[in-house]
N, CA, C, O and the ligand as a Tripos MOL2 file, in Angstrom:
@<TRIPOS>MOLECULE
protein
  273   271    69     0     0
PROTEIN
NO_CHARGES

@<TRIPOS>ATOM
      1 N          41.1350   19.1270    5.9180 N.3       1 MET1
      2 CA         39.8440   18.5020    6.2470 C.3       1 MET1
      3 C          40.0030   17.6230    7.4990 C.2       1 MET1
      4 O          40.9170   16.8010    7.5700 O.2       1 MET1
      5 N          39.1310   17.7950    8.4590 N.am      2 SER2
      6 CA         39.2450   17.0250    9.6890 C.3       2 SER2
      7 C          38.6570   15.6180    9.4970 C.2       2 SER2
      8 O          37.9390   15.3550    8.5320 O.2       2 SER2
      9 N          38.9770   14.7350   10.4270 N.am      3 LYS3
     10 CA         38.4430   13.3680   10.3370 C.3       3 LYS3
     11 C          36.9230   13.3650   10.3750 C.2       3 LYS3
     12 O          36.2590   12.5950    9.6810 O.2       3 LYS3
     13 N          36.3950   14.2590   11.2140 N.am      4 GLN4
     14 CA         34.9370   14.3260   11.3630 C.3       4 GLN4
     15 C          34.2720   14.6940   10.0390 C.2       4 GLN4
     16 O          33.3000   14.0570    9.6310 O.2       4 GLN4
     17 N          34.7870   15.7060    9.3800 N.am      5 SER5
     18 CA         34.1330   16.1440    8.1390 C.3       5 SER5
     19 C          34.3630   15.1490    7.0130 C.2       5 SER5
     20 O          33.5350   15.0280    6.1110 O.2       5 SER5
     21 N          35.4920   14.4320    7.0630 N.am      6 MET6
     22 CA         35.7230   13.4040    6.0460 C.3       6 MET6
     23 C          34.7140   12.2780    6.1870 C.2       6 MET6
     24 O          34.2260   11.7350    5.1960 O.2       6 MET6
     25 N          34.4060   11.9340    7.4380 N.am      7 ARG7
     26 CA         33.4390   10.8630    7.6660 C.3       7 ARG7
     27 C          32.0440   11.3060    7.2150 C.2       7 ARG7
     28 O          31.2970   10.5310    6.6190 O.2       7 ARG7
     29 N          31.7120   12.5530    7.5060 N.am      8 GLU8
     30 CA         30.4110   13.0680    7.0840 C.3       8 GLU8
     31 C          30.2980   13.0820    5.5600 C.2       8 GLU8
     32 O          29.2500   12.7560    5.0030 O.2       8 GLU8
     33 N          31.3710   13.4570    4.9040 N.am      9 GLU9
     34 CA         31.3750   13.4900    3.4320 C.3       9 GLU9
     35 C          31.1840   12.0800    2.8740 C.2       9 GLU9
     36 O          30.4300   11.8850    1.9200 O.2       9 GLU9
     37 N          31.8630   11.1020    3.4650 N.am     10 ALA10
     38 CA         31.7500    9.7220    3.0030 C.3      10 ALA10
     39 C          30.3230    9.2150    3.1870 C.2      10 ALA10
     40 O          29.7730    8.5590    2.3020 O.2      10 ALA10
     41 N          29.7290    9.5190    4.3320 N.am     11 GLU11
     42 CA         28.3520    9.0800    4.5840 C.3      11 GLU11
     43 C          27.3770    9.7320    3.6160 C.2      11 GLU11
     44 O          26.4150    9.1060    3.1710 O.2      11 GLU11
     45 N          27.6330   10.9930    3.2950 N.am     12 ARG12
     46 CA         26.7620   11.7080    2.3600 C.3      12 ARG12
     47 C          26.8130   11.0420    0.9760 C.2      12 ARG12
     48 O          25.7870   10.8690    0.3180 O.2      12 ARG12
     49 N          28.0210   10.6780    0.5550 N.am     13 LEU13
     50 CA         28.1790   10.0420   -0.7560 C.3      13 LEU13
     51 C          27.4510    8.7020   -0.8000 C.2      13 LEU13
     52 O          26.7900    8.3770   -1.7870 O.2      13 LEU13
     53 N          27.5760    7.9290    0.2750 N.am     14 ILE14
     54 CA         26.9050    6.6230    0.3250 C.3      14 ILE14
     55 C          25.4000    6.8080    0.2500 C.2      14 ILE14
     56 O          24.7100    6.0810   -0.4660 O.2      14 ILE14
     57 N          24.8900    7.7950    1.0010 N.am     15 ARG15
     58 CA         23.4470    8.0460    1.0040 C.3      15 ARG15
     59 C          22.9620    8.4440   -0.3950 C.2      15 ARG15
     60 O          21.9230    7.9730   -0.8600 O.2      15 ARG15
     61 N          23.7220    9.3080   -1.0520 N.am     16 GLU16
     62 CA         23.3300    9.7560   -2.4000 C.3      16 GLU16
     63 C          23.3280    8.5890   -3.3800 C.2      16 GLU16
     64 O          22.4410    8.4830   -4.2270 O.2      16 GLU16
     65 N          24.3300    7.7100   -3.2610 N.am     17 THR17
     66 CA         24.4100    6.5500   -4.1550 C.3      17 THR17
     67 C          23.2040    5.6440   -3.9480 C.2      17 THR17
     68 O          22.6160    5.1560   -4.9140 O.2      17 THR17
     69 N          22.8360    5.4210   -2.6950 N.am     18 MET18
     70 CA         21.6850    4.5670   -2.3970 C.3      18 MET18
     71 C          20.4050    5.1760   -2.9730 C.2      18 MET18
     72 O          19.5800    4.4670   -3.5500 O.2      18 MET18
     73 N          20.2450    6.4800   -2.8160 N.am     19 GLU19
     74 CA         19.0410    7.1410   -3.3150 C.3      19 GLU19
     75 C          18.9560    7.0390   -4.8270 C.2      19 GLU19
     76 O          17.8850    6.7880   -5.3790 O.2      19 GLU19
     77 N          20.0870    7.2330   -5.4960 N.am     20 LYS20
     78 CA         20.1050    7.1150   -6.9540 C.3      20 LYS20
     79 C          19.7140    5.7080   -7.3700 C.2      20 LYS20
     80 O          18.9380    5.5240   -8.3080 O.2      20 LYS20
     81 N          20.2520    4.7150   -6.6710 N.am     21 ARG21
     82 CA         19.9520    3.3270   -7.0170 C.3      21 ARG21
     83 C          18.4510    3.0530   -6.8760 C.2      21 ARG21
     84 O          17.8560    2.3790   -7.7170 O.2      21 ARG21
     85 N          17.8540    3.5740   -5.8230 N.am     22 ASN22
     86 CA         16.4100    3.3930   -5.6270 C.3      22 ASN22
     87 C          15.6200    4.0210   -6.7680 C.2      22 ASN22
     88 O          14.6380    3.4500   -7.2430 O.2      22 ASN22
     89 N          16.0560    5.1960   -7.2000 N.am     23 LEU23
     90 CA         15.3580    5.8710   -8.2860 C.3      23 LEU23
     91 C          15.4360    5.0520   -9.5680 C.2      23 LEU23
     92 O          14.4590    4.9300  -10.3060 O.2      23 LEU23
     93 N          16.6160    4.4930   -9.8170 N.am     24 VAL24
     94 CA         16.8060    3.7020  -11.0340 C.3      24 VAL24
     95 C          15.8740    2.5000  -11.0170 C.2      24 VAL24
     96 O          15.2640    2.1630  -12.0320 O.2      24 VAL24
     97 N          15.7660    1.8560   -9.8630 N.am     25 VAL25
     98 CA         14.9010    0.6820   -9.7620 C.3      25 VAL25
     99 C          13.4550    1.0680  -10.0490 C.2      25 VAL25
    100 O          12.7490    0.3720  -10.7790 O.2      25 VAL25
    101 N          13.0200    2.1900   -9.4640 N.am     26 LYS26
    102 CA         11.6480    2.6300   -9.6820 C.3      26 LYS26
    103 C          11.4080    2.9580  -11.1580 C.2      26 LYS26
    104 O          10.3840    2.5980  -11.7390 O.2      26 LYS26
    105 N          12.3910    3.6570  -11.7460 N.am     27 HIS27
    106 CA         12.2360    4.0780  -13.1330 C.3      27 HIS27
    107 C          12.2230    2.8760  -14.0710 C.2      27 HIS27
    108 O          11.5190    2.8700  -15.0800 O.2      27 HIS27
    109 N          13.0230    1.8430  -13.7210 N.am     28 GLY28
    110 CA         13.1400    0.6840  -14.5950 C.3      28 GLY28
    111 C          11.9470   -0.2510  -14.5240 C.2      28 GLY28
    112 O          11.7670   -1.0990  -15.3980 O.2      28 GLY28
    113 N          11.1270   -0.1040  -13.4850 N.am     29 ALA29
    114 CA          9.9940   -1.0080  -13.3420 C.3      29 ALA29
    115 C           8.9040   -0.6480  -14.3470 C.2      29 ALA29
    116 O           8.6290    0.5260  -14.5920 O.2      29 ALA29
    117 N           8.3030   -1.6560  -14.9110 N.am     30 THR30
    118 CA          7.2340   -1.4160  -15.8690 C.3      30 THR30
    119 C           5.9500   -2.0470  -15.3640 C.2      30 THR30
    120 O           5.9730   -2.9900  -14.5720 O.2      30 THR30
    121 N           4.8480   -1.5220  -15.8270 N.am     31 ARG31
    122 CA          3.5440   -2.0720  -15.4590 C.3      31 ARG31
    123 C           3.0970   -3.0530  -16.5300 C.2      31 ARG31
    124 O           3.2370   -2.7990  -17.7260 O.2      31 ARG31
    125 N           2.5710   -4.1480  -16.0930 N.am     32 ILE32
    126 CA          2.0580   -5.1460  -17.0290 C.3      32 ILE32
    127 C           0.5820   -5.3600  -16.7330 C.2      32 ILE32
    128 O           0.1820   -5.5600  -15.5860 O.2      32 ILE32
    129 N          -0.2090   -5.3150  -17.7800 N.am     33 GLU33
    130 CA         -1.6230   -5.6530  -17.6470 C.3      33 GLU33
    131 C          -1.7780   -7.1100  -18.0620 C.2      33 GLU33
    132 O          -1.6680   -7.4430  -19.2430 O.2      33 GLU33
    133 N          -2.0290   -7.9590  -17.1070 N.am     34 ALA34
    134 CA         -2.1690   -9.3760  -17.4060 C.3      34 ALA34
    135 C          -3.6270   -9.7950  -17.2270 C.2      34 ALA34
    136 O          -4.3130   -9.3640  -16.3000 O.2      34 ALA34
    137 N          -4.0660  -10.6360  -18.1300 N.am     35 VAL35
    138 CA         -5.4300  -11.1540  -18.0320 C.3      35 VAL35
    139 C          -5.3560  -12.5920  -17.5320 C.2      35 VAL35
    140 O          -4.6390  -13.4220  -18.0910 O.2      35 VAL35
    141 N          -6.0940  -12.8660  -16.4920 N.am     36 CYS36
    142 CA         -6.0710  -14.1920  -15.8880 C.3      36 CYS36
    143 C          -6.5100  -15.2540  -16.9010 C.2      36 CYS36
    144 O          -7.5230  -15.1030  -17.5840 O.2      36 CYS36
    145 N          -5.7140  -16.3410  -16.9800 N.am     37 GLY37
    146 CA         -6.0240  -17.3910  -17.9270 C.3      37 GLY37
    147 C          -7.2180  -18.2310  -17.4850 C.2      37 GLY37
    148 O          -7.7470  -19.0170  -18.2700 O.2      37 GLY37
    149 N          -7.6360  -18.0730  -16.2570 N.am     38 LYS38
    150 CA         -8.7180  -18.9000  -15.7460 C.3      38 LYS38
    151 C         -10.0510  -18.1620  -15.7470 C.2      38 LYS38
    152 O         -11.0460  -18.6670  -16.2660 O.2      38 LYS38
    153 N         -10.0670  -16.9560  -15.1610 N.am     39 CYS39
    154 CA        -11.3370  -16.2510  -15.0360 C.3      39 CYS39
    155 C         -11.4000  -15.0020  -15.9130 C.2      39 CYS39
    156 O         -12.4680  -14.4100  -16.0660 O.2      39 CYS39
    157 N         -10.2550  -14.5920  -16.4980 N.am     40 GLY40
    158 CA        -10.2600  -13.4620  -17.4120 C.3      40 GLY40
    159 C         -10.2190  -12.1000  -16.7400 C.2      40 GLY40
    160 O         -10.3970  -11.0790  -17.4050 O.2      40 GLY40
    161 N          -9.9890  -12.0670  -15.4470 N.am     41 ALA41
    162 CA         -9.9370  -10.7930  -14.7400 C.3      41 ALA41
    163 C          -8.6060  -10.0970  -15.0350 C.2      41 ALA41
    164 O          -7.5690  -10.7570  -15.1110 O.2      41 ALA41
    165 N          -8.6260   -8.7690  -15.2020 N.am     42 PRO42
    166 CA         -7.3830   -8.0370  -15.4180 C.3      42 PRO42
    167 C          -6.5980   -7.8930  -14.1160 C.2      42 PRO42
    168 O          -7.1690   -7.6020  -13.0650 O.2      42 PRO42
    169 N          -5.2760   -8.1000  -14.1980 N.am     43 ASN43
    170 CA         -4.3970   -7.9380  -13.0430 C.3      43 ASN43
    171 C          -3.2790   -6.9880  -13.4140 C.2      43 ASN43
    172 O          -2.5990   -7.1900  -14.4200 O.2      43 ASN43
    173 N          -3.0800   -5.9460  -12.6080 N.am     44 ARG44
    174 CA         -2.0010   -4.9940  -12.8670 C.3      44 ARG44
    175 C          -0.7750   -5.4230  -12.0680 C.2      44 ARG44
    176 O          -0.8180   -5.5350  -10.8430 O.2      44 ARG44
    177 N           0.3280   -5.6620  -12.7970 N.am     45 LEU45
    178 CA          1.5410   -6.1530  -12.1460 C.3      45 LEU45
    179 C           2.6890   -5.1960  -12.3800 C.2      45 LEU45
    180 O           2.6660   -4.3830  -13.3040 O.2      45 LEU45
    181 N           3.7040   -5.3060  -11.5190 N.am     46 GLN46
    182 CA          4.9380   -4.5510  -11.7210 C.3      46 GLN46
    183 C           6.0580   -5.5220  -12.0400 C.2      46 GLN46
    184 O           6.2110   -6.5460  -11.3750 O.2      46 GLN46
    185 N           6.8410   -5.1980  -13.0600 N.am     47 ALA47
    186 CA          7.9570   -6.0490  -13.4520 C.3      47 ALA47
    187 C           9.2000   -5.2010  -13.6370 C.2      47 ALA47
    188 O           9.1160   -4.0220  -13.9790 O.2      47 ALA47
    189 N          10.3460   -5.8050  -13.4120 N.am     48 ASP48
    190 CA         11.6000   -5.1120  -13.6730 C.3      48 ASP48
    191 C          11.7750   -4.9530  -15.1720 C.2      48 ASP48
    192 O          11.2060   -5.7050  -15.9630 O.2      48 ASP48
    193 N          12.5700   -3.9620  -15.5470 N.am     49 ARG49
    194 CA         12.8010   -3.7090  -16.9610 C.3      49 ARG49
    195 C          13.3900   -4.9620  -17.6270 C.2      49 ARG49
    196 O          14.3170   -5.5740  -17.0950 O.2      49 ARG49
    197 N          12.8570   -5.3320  -18.7690 N.am     50 GLY50
    198 CA         13.3760   -6.4770  -19.5080 C.3      50 GLY50
    199 C          12.7890   -7.7980  -19.0650 C.2      50 GLY50
    200 O          12.9930   -8.8280  -19.7080 O.2      50 GLY50
    201 N          12.0540   -7.7640  -17.9580 N.am     51 GLU51
    202 CA         11.4540   -9.0040  -17.4810 C.3      51 GLU51
    203 C          10.0280   -9.1060  -18.0120 C.2      51 GLU51
    204 O           9.2040   -8.2270  -17.7620 O.2      51 GLU51
    205 N           9.7390  -10.1790  -18.7440 N.am     52 THR52
    206 CA          8.4060  -10.3100  -19.3280 C.3      52 THR52
    207 C           7.5950  -11.4060  -18.6460 C.2      52 THR52
    208 O           6.3650  -11.3730  -18.6450 O.2      52 THR52
    209 N           8.2920  -12.3650  -18.0720 N.am     53 ARG53
    210 CA          7.5740  -13.4460  -17.3930 C.3      53 ARG53
    211 C           7.5280  -13.1530  -15.8990 C.2      53 ARG53
    212 O           8.5390  -13.2370  -15.2020 O.2      53 ARG53
    213 N           6.3580  -12.8140  -15.4310 N.am     54 VAL54
    214 CA          6.1900  -12.4910  -14.0190 C.3      54 VAL54
    215 C           5.1920  -13.4520  -13.4030 C.2      54 VAL54
    216 O           4.0790  -13.6240  -13.9020 O.2      54 VAL54
    217 N           5.6060  -14.0720  -12.3180 N.am     55 LYS55
    218 CA          4.6830  -14.9540  -11.6100 C.3      55 LYS55
    219 C           3.7250  -14.1070  -10.7940 C.2      55 LYS55
    220 O           4.1420  -13.1640  -10.1210 O.2      55 LYS55
    221 N           2.4760  -14.4320  -10.8500 N.am     56 TYR56
    222 CA          1.5160  -13.6970  -10.0410 C.3      56 TYR56
    223 C           0.3170  -14.5840   -9.7080 C.2      56 TYR56
    224 O           0.0900  -15.6380  -10.3030 O.2      56 TYR56
    225 N          -0.4190  -14.1040   -8.7390 N.am     57 VAL57
    226 CA         -1.6340  -14.8030   -8.3270 C.3      57 VAL57
    227 C          -2.8140  -13.9050   -8.6610 C.2      57 VAL57
    228 O          -2.8530  -12.7430   -8.2570 O.2      57 VAL57
    229 N          -3.7610  -14.4410   -9.3890 N.am     58 CYS58
    230 CA         -4.9260  -13.6420   -9.7880 C.3      58 CYS58
    231 C          -5.6370  -13.1090   -8.5510 C.2      58 CYS58
    232 O          -5.9310  -13.8480   -7.6120 O.2      58 CYS58
    233 N          -5.9070  -11.7900   -8.5750 N.am     59 LYS59
    234 CA         -6.5580  -11.1850   -7.4120 C.3      59 LYS59
    235 C          -8.0230  -11.5720   -7.3420 C.2      59 LYS59
    236 O          -8.6540  -11.4470   -6.2930 O.2      59 LYS59
    237 N          -8.5660  -12.0420   -8.4560 N.am     60 GLN60
    238 CA         -9.9870  -12.3700   -8.5100 C.3      60 GLN60
    239 C         -10.2490  -13.8000   -8.0340 C.2      60 GLN60
    240 O         -11.0720  -14.0270   -7.1470 O.2      60 GLN60
    241 N          -9.5260  -14.7800   -8.6460 N.am     61 CYS61
    242 CA         -9.8240  -16.1780   -8.3450 C.3      61 CYS61
    243 C          -8.6770  -16.8870   -7.6250 C.2      61 CYS61
    244 O          -8.8330  -18.0300   -7.1970 O.2      61 CYS61
    245 N          -7.5140  -16.2150   -7.4860 N.am     62 GLY62
    246 CA         -6.4060  -16.8120   -6.7600 C.3      62 GLY62
    247 C          -5.6130  -17.8200   -7.5560 C.2      62 GLY62
    248 O          -4.8040  -18.5540   -6.9880 O.2      62 GLY62
    249 N          -5.8260  -17.8740   -8.8750 N.am     63 HIS63
    250 CA         -5.1200  -18.8200   -9.7360 C.3      63 HIS63
    251 C          -3.6740  -18.3660   -9.9130 C.2      63 HIS63
    252 O          -3.4150  -17.2300  -10.3090 O.2      63 HIS63
    253 N          -2.7200  -19.2790   -9.6130 N.am     64 LYS64
    254 CA         -1.3030  -18.9600   -9.7680 C.3      64 LYS64
    255 C          -0.8880  -19.1680  -11.2130 C.2      64 LYS64
    256 O          -1.2000  -20.1960  -11.8140 O.2      64 LYS64
    257 N          -0.1780  -18.1840  -11.7730 N.am     65 GLN65
    258 CA          0.2330  -18.2930  -13.1690 C.3      65 GLN65
    259 C           1.3990  -17.3650  -13.4660 C.2      65 GLN65
    260 O           1.9030  -16.6630  -12.5900 O.2      65 GLN65
    261 N           1.8170  -17.3830  -14.7430 N.am     66 GLU66
    262 CA          2.9180  -16.5440  -15.2030 C.3      66 GLU66
    263 C           2.4380  -15.7450  -16.4040 C.2      66 GLU66
    264 O           1.6620  -16.2420  -17.2200 O.2      66 GLU66
    265 N           2.9020  -14.5070  -16.5070 N.am     67 THR67
    266 CA          2.5400  -13.7410  -17.7030 C.3      67 THR67
    267 C           3.3010  -14.2830  -18.9020 C.2      67 THR67
    268 O           4.3710  -14.8690  -18.7430 O.2      67 THR67
    269 N           2.7670  -14.0960  -20.0880 N.am     68 LEU68
    270 CA          3.4010  -14.6150  -21.2990 C.3      68 LEU68
    271 C           4.4200  -13.6210  -21.8320 C.2      68 LEU68
    272 O           5.0610  -13.8800  -22.8510 O.2      68 LEU68
    273 ZN         -8.4710  -15.3650  -12.2000 Zn       69 ZN69
@<TRIPOS>BOND
     1     1     2 1
     2     2     3 1
     3     3     4 2
     4     3     5 am
     5     5     6 1
     6     6     7 1
     7     7     8 2
     8     7     9 am
     9     9    10 1
    10    10    11 1
    11    11    12 2
    12    11    13 am
    13    13    14 1
    14    14    15 1
    15    15    16 2
    16    15    17 am
    17    17    18 1
    18    18    19 1
    19    19    20 2
    20    19    21 am
    21    21    22 1
    22    22    23 1
    23    23    24 2
    24    23    25 am
    25    25    26 1
    26    26    27 1
    27    27    28 2
    28    27    29 am
    29    29    30 1
    30    30    31 1
    31    31    32 2
    32    31    33 am
    33    33    34 1
    34    34    35 1
    35    35    36 2
    36    35    37 am
    37    37    38 1
    38    38    39 1
    39    39    40 2
    40    39    41 am
    41    41    42 1
    42    42    43 1
    43    43    44 2
    44    43    45 am
    45    45    46 1
    46    46    47 1
    47    47    48 2
    48    47    49 am
    49    49    50 1
    50    50    51 1
    51    51    52 2
    52    51    53 am
    53    53    54 1
    54    54    55 1
    55    55    56 2
    56    55    57 am
    57    57    58 1
    58    58    59 1
    59    59    60 2
    60    59    61 am
    61    61    62 1
    62    62    63 1
    63    63    64 2
    64    63    65 am
    65    65    66 1
    66    66    67 1
    67    67    68 2
    68    67    69 am
    69    69    70 1
    70    70    71 1
    71    71    72 2
    72    71    73 am
    73    73    74 1
    74    74    75 1
    75    75    76 2
    76    75    77 am
    77    77    78 1
    78    78    79 1
    79    79    80 2
    80    79    81 am
    81    81    82 1
    82    82    83 1
    83    83    84 2
    84    83    85 am
    85    85    86 1
    86    86    87 1
    87    87    88 2
    88    87    89 am
    89    89    90 1
    90    90    91 1
    91    91    92 2
    92    91    93 am
    93    93    94 1
    94    94    95 1
    95    95    96 2
    96    95    97 am
    97    97    98 1
    98    98    99 1
    99    99   100 2
   100    99   101 am
   101   101   102 1
   102   102   103 1
   103   103   104 2
   104   103   105 am
   105   105   106 1
   106   106   107 1
   107   107   108 2
   108   107   109 am
   109   109   110 1
   110   110   111 1
   111   111   112 2
   112   111   113 am
   113   113   114 1
   114   114   115 1
   115   115   116 2
   116   115   117 am
   117   117   118 1
   118   118   119 1
   119   119   120 2
   120   119   121 am
   121   121   122 1
   122   122   123 1
   123   123   124 2
   124   123   125 am
   125   125   126 1
   126   126   127 1
   127   127   128 2
   128   127   129 am
   129   129   130 1
   130   130   131 1
   131   131   132 2
   132   131   133 am
   133   133   134 1
   134   134   135 1
   135   135   136 2
   136   135   137 am
   137   137   138 1
   138   138   139 1
   139   139   140 2
   140   139   141 am
   141   141   142 1
   142   142   143 1
   143   143   144 2
   144   143   145 am
   145   145   146 1
   146   146   147 1
   147   147   148 2
   148   147   149 am
   149   149   150 1
   150   150   151 1
   151   151   152 2
   152   151   153 am
   153   153   154 1
   154   154   155 1
   155   155   156 2
   156   155   157 am
   157   157   158 1
   158   158   159 1
   159   159   160 2
   160   159   161 am
   161   161   162 1
   162   162   163 1
   163   163   164 2
   164   163   165 am
   165   165   166 1
   166   166   167 1
   167   167   168 2
   168   167   169 am
   169   169   170 1
   170   170   171 1
   171   171   172 2
   172   171   173 am
   173   173   174 1
   174   174   175 1
   175   175   176 2
   176   175   177 am
   177   177   178 1
   178   178   179 1
   179   179   180 2
   180   179   181 am
   181   181   182 1
   182   182   183 1
   183   183   184 2
   184   183   185 am
   185   185   186 1
   186   186   187 1
   187   187   188 2
   188   187   189 am
   189   189   190 1
   190   190   191 1
   191   191   192 2
   192   191   193 am
   193   193   194 1
   194   194   195 1
   195   195   196 2
   196   195   197 am
   197   197   198 1
   198   198   199 1
   199   199   200 2
   200   199   201 am
   201   201   202 1
   202   202   203 1
   203   203   204 2
   204   203   205 am
   205   205   206 1
   206   206   207 1
   207   207   208 2
   208   207   209 am
   209   209   210 1
   210   210   211 1
   211   211   212 2
   212   211   213 am
   213   213   214 1
   214   214   215 1
   215   215   216 2
   216   215   217 am
   217   217   218 1
   218   218   219 1
   219   219   220 2
   220   219   221 am
   221   221   222 1
   222   222   223 1
   223   223   224 2
   224   223   225 am
   225   225   226 1
   226   226   227 1
   227   227   228 2
   228   227   229 am
   229   229   230 1
   230   230   231 1
   231   231   232 2
   232   231   233 am
   233   233   234 1
   234   234   235 1
   235   235   236 2
   236   235   237 am
   237   237   238 1
   238   238   239 1
   239   239   240 2
   240   239   241 am
   241   241   242 1
   242   242   243 1
   243   243   244 2
   244   243   245 am
   245   245   246 1
   246   246   247 1
   247   247   248 2
   248   247   249 am
   249   249   250 1
   250   250   251 1
   251   251   252 2
   252   251   253 am
   253   253   254 1
   254   254   255 1
   255   255   256 2
   256   255   257 am
   257   257   258 1
   258   258   259 1
   259   259   260 2
   260   259   261 am
   261   261   262 1
   262   262   263 1
   263   263   264 2
   264   263   265 am
   265   265   266 1
   266   266   267 1
   267   267   268 2
   268   267   269 am
   269   269   270 1
   270   270   271 1
   271   271   272 2
@<TRIPOS>SUBSTRUCTURE
     1 MET1         2 RESIDUE 1 A MET
     2 SER2         6 RESIDUE 1 A SER
     3 LYS3        10 RESIDUE 1 A LYS
     4 GLN4        14 RESIDUE 1 A GLN
     5 SER5        18 RESIDUE 1 A SER
     6 MET6        22 RESIDUE 1 A MET
     7 ARG7        26 RESIDUE 1 A ARG
     8 GLU8        30 RESIDUE 1 A GLU
     9 GLU9        34 RESIDUE 1 A GLU
    10 ALA10       38 RESIDUE 1 A ALA
    11 GLU11       42 RESIDUE 1 A GLU
    12 ARG12       46 RESIDUE 1 A ARG
    13 LEU13       50 RESIDUE 1 A LEU
    14 ILE14       54 RESIDUE 1 A ILE
    15 ARG15       58 RESIDUE 1 A ARG
    16 GLU16       62 RESIDUE 1 A GLU
    17 THR17       66 RESIDUE 1 A THR
    18 MET18       70 RESIDUE 1 A MET
    19 GLU19       74 RESIDUE 1 A GLU
    20 LYS20       78 RESIDUE 1 A LYS
    21 ARG21       82 RESIDUE 1 A ARG
    22 ASN22       86 RESIDUE 1 A ASN
    23 LEU23       90 RESIDUE 1 A LEU
    24 VAL24       94 RESIDUE 1 A VAL
    25 VAL25       98 RESIDUE 1 A VAL
    26 LYS26      102 RESIDUE 1 A LYS
    27 HIS27      106 RESIDUE 1 A HIS
    28 GLY28      110 RESIDUE 1 A GLY
    29 ALA29      114 RESIDUE 1 A ALA
    30 THR30      118 RESIDUE 1 A THR
    31 ARG31      122 RESIDUE 1 A ARG
    32 ILE32      126 RESIDUE 1 A ILE
    33 GLU33      130 RESIDUE 1 A GLU
    34 ALA34      134 RESIDUE 1 A ALA
    35 VAL35      138 RESIDUE 1 A VAL
    36 CYS36      142 RESIDUE 1 A CYS
    37 GLY37      146 RESIDUE 1 A GLY
    38 LYS38      150 RESIDUE 1 A LYS
    39 CYS39      154 RESIDUE 1 A CYS
    40 GLY40      158 RESIDUE 1 A GLY
    41 ALA41      162 RESIDUE 1 A ALA
    42 PRO42      166 RESIDUE 1 A PRO
    43 ASN43      170 RESIDUE 1 A ASN
    44 ARG44      174 RESIDUE 1 A ARG
    45 LEU45      178 RESIDUE 1 A LEU
    46 GLN46      182 RESIDUE 1 A GLN
    47 ALA47      186 RESIDUE 1 A ALA
    48 ASP48      190 RESIDUE 1 A ASP
    49 ARG49      194 RESIDUE 1 A ARG
    50 GLY50      198 RESIDUE 1 A GLY
    51 GLU51      202 RESIDUE 1 A GLU
    52 THR52      206 RESIDUE 1 A THR
    53 ARG53      210 RESIDUE 1 A ARG
    54 VAL54      214 RESIDUE 1 A VAL
    55 LYS55      218 RESIDUE 1 A LYS
    56 TYR56      222 RESIDUE 1 A TYR
    57 VAL57      226 RESIDUE 1 A VAL
    58 CYS58      230 RESIDUE 1 A CYS
    59 LYS59      234 RESIDUE 1 A LYS
    60 GLN60      238 RESIDUE 1 A GLN
    61 CYS61      242 RESIDUE 1 A CYS
    62 GLY62      246 RESIDUE 1 A GLY
    63 HIS63      250 RESIDUE 1 A HIS
    64 LYS64      254 RESIDUE 1 A LYS
    65 GLN65      258 RESIDUE 1 A GLN
    66 GLU66      262 RESIDUE 1 A GLU
    67 THR67      266 RESIDUE 1 A THR
    68 LEU68      270 RESIDUE 1 A LEU
    69 ZN69       273 GROUP 0 **** ****
């Protein structure tokens, strides 16, 4: 194996690892339907897997809060 092809192989592996990691992050994200504590408007949020408390700003009234 030449130096050139070894470098290409290494770069390919790094690229594949990065792509897999991105997929895992996307797959692990969950959607949360949060209802604003101030105006009651529904807000659709994205949270990482296992994360239940997400800080967000209500899209309707701009009230800053955390999901329960
Ligand atoms: Zn609100």
